[in-house]
C-alpha positions as CSV (number, residue, x, y, z in Angstrom):
1,M,-24.2,2.9,-39.3
2,K,-24.9,3.9,-35.6
3,M,-25.3,0.5,-34.9
4,K,-21.7,-0.6,-36.5
5,T,-20.0,2.5,-34.7
6,V,-21.4,1.4,-31.1
7,Q,-20.2,-2.0,-32.0
8,A,-16.8,-0.9,-32.8
9,I,-16.6,1.0,-29.7
10,V,-17.9,-1.8,-27.4
11,L,-15.1,-4.1,-29.1
12,M,-12.8,-1.5,-28.7
13,A,-13.5,-1.0,-25.1
14,V,-13.5,-5.2,-24.5
15,A,-10.0,-5.4,-26.2
16,T,-8.6,-2.6,-24.2
17,I,-9.7,-4.3,-21.0
18,L,-8.2,-7.8,-22.2
19,F,-5.2,-6.1,-22.9
20,Q,-4.9,-4.4,-19.7
21,C,-5.8,-7.4,-17.8
22,K,-3.3,-9.7,-19.9
23,S,-0.5,-7.0,-19.1
24,A,-1.1,-6.8,-15.6
25,S,-0.6,-10.6,-15.3
26,E,2.2,-10.8,-17.2
27,V,4.3,-9.2,-14.6
28,E,2.8,-10.7,-11.6
29,P,5.0,-13.3,-10.2
30,D,3.5,-16.8,-9.7
31,D,4.5,-17.1,-6.1
32,E,4.6,-14.8,-2.8
33,N,7.6,-14.4,-0.3
34,E,7.9,-16.6,2.4
35,L,7.7,-15.3,6.1
36,I,11.0,-15.8,7.7
37,T,11.6,-14.8,11.0
38,T,14.9,-16.8,12.0
39,V,18.2,-17.3,10.2
40,L,21.2,-19.6,11.5
41,L,24.5,-19.4,10.0
42,K,26.3,-22.7,10.7
43,F,30.2,-21.9,10.3
44,T,32.1,-25.3,10.5
45,E,35.8,-24.9,10.2
46,T,37.2,-27.1,7.4
47,G,38.9,-30.0,8.8
48,T,37.2,-30.0,12.2
49,S,33.6,-30.5,13.6
50,T,33.9,-27.2,15.3
51,T,30.6,-25.5,14.4
52,T,29.8,-21.7,15.3
53,T,26.0,-20.6,14.6
54,V,25.0,-17.5,14.5
55,T,21.2,-16.3,15.0
56,Y,18.9,-13.5,13.9
57,R,15.6,-14.0,14.9
58,D,12.6,-11.5,14.3
59,I,9.7,-13.3,15.7
60,D,7.1,-10.8,14.0
61,G,9.2,-11.2,10.9
62,D,8.2,-7.5,9.5
63,G,11.4,-5.7,11.2
64,G,8.7,-3.3,13.1
65,N,9.9,-4.6,16.4
66,P,13.7,-4.8,17.2
67,P,15.2,-8.6,16.7
68,T,15.0,-10.7,19.7
69,R,18.5,-12.3,19.0
70,F,20.9,-10.6,16.7
71,D,24.5,-12.3,16.8
72,Q,27.8,-11.4,15.7
73,V,29.9,-13.6,13.1
74,V,33.2,-14.0,14.9
75,L,35.7,-16.2,12.7
76,K,39.4,-17.1,12.8
77,S,41.9,-15.5,10.3
78,N,42.8,-16.9,7.1
79,T,40.5,-19.9,7.5
80,A,38.3,-22.0,5.4
81,Y,34.4,-22.6,7.0
82,A,31.6,-24.6,5.3
83,L,28.3,-22.4,5.6
84,V,25.1,-24.1,5.8
85,V,22.0,-21.7,6.2
86,E,18.6,-22.4,7.6
87,V,15.7,-20.7,7.9
88,L,12.4,-20.6,10.2
89,D,9.1,-19.4,10.7
90,E,8.9,-19.2,14.4
91,S,5.8,-17.1,14.3
92,K,3.8,-20.3,14.1
93,N,3.8,-23.0,16.9
94,P,5.5,-25.4,16.5
95,A,8.0,-23.7,14.2
96,I,8.2,-24.2,10.3
97,D,11.4,-25.0,8.8
98,I,11.3,-23.1,5.4
99,T,14.9,-24.5,4.8
100,G,13.7,-27.4,2.6
101,E,10.7,-25.2,0.8
102,I,13.9,-22.9,-0.4
103,K,15.7,-26.1,-1.4
104,E,12.3,-27.4,-3.3
105,K,12.0,-24.1,-4.7
106,A,15.6,-23.5,-5.5
107,D,14.9,-22.2,-9.1
108,E,12.9,-19.3,-7.6
109,H,15.8,-18.4,-4.8
110,L,19.2,-17.0,-4.4
111,F,21.0,-16.3,-1.1
112,I,23.8,-13.4,-1.6
113,F,26.7,-12.8,0.6
114,T,28.1,-9.5,0.4
115,P,31.0,-8.6,2.8
116,N,32.0,-5.1,3.6
117,P,35.0,-4.5,3.4
118,S,35.0,-7.3,0.6
119,S,38.3,-8.2,1.5
120,L,37.3,-9.4,4.7
121,L,36.2,-12.9,3.6
122,T,34.8,-14.6,0.2
123,Y,31.9,-17.1,-0.4
124,T,31.7,-19.6,-2.9
125,Y,28.3,-21.5,-3.8
126,G,28.3,-25.1,-2.9
127,D,24.9,-25.7,-4.6
128,K,22.7,-25.0,-7.5
129,D,19.0,-25.3,-9.0
130,A,18.5,-27.3,-11.6
131,R,19.4,-24.8,-14.1
132,N,22.8,-24.5,-12.9
133,L,22.1,-21.2,-11.3
134,P,23.7,-20.4,-7.6
135,L,21.3,-21.2,-4.8
136,G,23.5,-20.4,-1.3
137,L,21.9,-23.0,1.2
138,T,25.3,-24.5,1.5
139,G,28.9,-22.7,0.5
140,V,32.4,-22.4,1.6
141,V,33.4,-19.0,3.8
142,N,37.0,-18.1,3.4
143,T,38.4,-15.3,5.7
144,A,41.3,-13.0,5.2
145,A,43.5,-11.2,7.6
146,A,42.1,-10.1,10.8
147,G,39.5,-7.3,10.5
148,V,36.0,-6.0,11.4
149,G,33.1,-5.3,9.1
150,M,29.7,-6.3,7.9
151,L,28.2,-9.2,5.8
152,K,24.8,-8.6,4.4
153,V,22.7,-11.7,3.7
154,Q,20.1,-11.8,1.4
155,L,17.6,-14.3,0.2
156,R,16.0,-13.0,-3.1
157,H,12.9,-14.3,-4.1
158,Q,12.9,-14.6,-7.8
159,P,9.6,-16.5,-8.9
160,A,8.6,-17.4,-12.3
161,I,6.1,-14.7,-14.2
162,N,3.5,-16.7,-16.0
163,G,5.5,-19.6,-15.9
164,S,8.9,-18.0,-17.2
165,P,11.8,-18.2,-14.7
166,V,13.3,-15.2,-14.1
167,K,16.3,-16.1,-11.7
168,D,19.4,-15.5,-13.8
169,G,22.1,-15.8,-11.3
170,T,22.0,-12.1,-9.9
171,S,20.2,-10.2,-7.6
172,G,18.4,-8.1,-9.9
173,P,15.0,-9.6,-10.4
174,G,12.7,-10.4,-7.7
175,S,12.4,-9.0,-4.1
176,D,14.0,-9.9,-0.3
177,D,12.7,-12.7,1.8
178,V,15.6,-11.7,3.9
179,N,17.6,-8.6,4.2
180,I,20.0,-8.6,7.2
181,D,23.4,-6.9,7.8
182,F,25.4,-8.9,10.4
183,S,28.2,-7.5,12.2
184,V,31.6,-9.5,11.5
185,E,35.0,-9.7,13.2
186,V,37.8,-12.0,11.8
187,K,40.4,-12.5,14.3
């Protein structure tokens, strides 16, 4: 009788450990965040070849030191712009262009553009992933009347968990690879 009790206790302990390990792995993402030190926003005025490039650069990539470059977004009022986003890891020499990796793993990434005030400009996605969810490496920005404000640019890293996608087209799942508040002037 005692032997059966010991076996039952050992079996329960092993089952508990296996259950805990399985539960922990179920919430672990399949991929880690990218190190991004530089974000380039390239605004090309519709109908022209005029491109304005806005740069954010934080070489250490951790936000611990102030950025070495942090441009203001300056756009014309009531104008449409094609927007292309490029991201780099300049902590390496030579710098690594992360843009291709984000495009390749589009099902795990989502750029979000949030103007404040919301009437300052609008953003329309120009690209999607294989599941037809937005990505945001390309899009269209339409400015409104003259004004000043902020533009939050986030890159949400939304990797699959145990092979199941979590990206749902919203900012909810995942974590930030990038979270920058650009100062904006629309004139």
